[in-house]
C-alpha angles and dihedrals in degrees: 000000000000113000128205101184103035143034123224122195131175124204132159098339096319127103112202115200116194124193100225112196100109095161088058094041086251093293115182119248129167093268092052092048091051093048091048090052091049094048093045092049090051092049091048090053093049108093090201092061108089098164135023122209121196120197142148130253121251129017101278107063147022089191117328093203142283121323097260094192088067096063107020090109097045123124127216096277093048090046092054091049091049091054097043096044092047093049093047096044101042123355101047088034091060094045092054099044113123090219113080113253121204120193113214102201108202111176125325118021104174133159108331089011093062089042089055091050092048091053089061118090091249140348141228122193137200120232090253093054119126119190133188150129105237097168096118088064086064095046092259140098126227107284105183097070097288097128090054105039097042091055091046092052103040105015134263099277097050091043091051091051094048093047097043095046095038085223125166119223127202128235096267093053090045088054092049090049092050092243092123131028100215139013119204138160111282094252089056097047101091094037088054090049091050091048090055090045089055090056091048092048092057091064132072111287090204092054091047090052090051091049092052090052093048095047092047090051089068089067099043119103114246094007124119104221092197090058090050090050091051091050095046092044090054093048090057090066091066094056132098087227090063091050092047094045096050093041092050090049093051091045090048095236135118114273120242106207122202098192091241 
């Protein structure tokens, strides 16, 4: 598929998806959300893709927020639909992908941009990154899962402060809060992501998918995460990857996983 708002590139087991609206600081609009969904779905279906990296074009922004001009005239019903459709199509979709998703936060990640990064399985930031949820300064609240995921990641009190004050934090504070896993100079951001992707790729993709499902279960309403872990753990025993992994360990060699 030809994309207008994003770039999608595959290399050595990694699909890199870049939001490409530099004149808009990569702001999210409905077309961009749809293209991201389409590209992510394609990467998830590609057996050769072991890791997905999401980043923004240019040096200023990962995603500077939602495209406010698109919904400034909406009423309550349209606002609810905007939030639900966005969560279903992109943010919840990313969180529940079986392929690991890394967000490479280069520059501003505000509003929907931070919500996009938080939907990924983990995040890396550049030293010039600035992150925040400024929606209350517009008379709104975060609507793409931000009120939920920020509190899950950094705790209720810190999330309340960030949301209520509409304050941006830098990469080092995000690291201290546990919002990101690593902070590196901007020129090292993608290389660091690829280095982590290489480590992920060497492990069983089936086991990683099962781990994602089990970890996510802890945050799902009405779901016993321990029961999901037990189920996913048991399923692993019926895979070729389990047989290969244990055999390789006993034979003191590196495992060669097939993803079956």
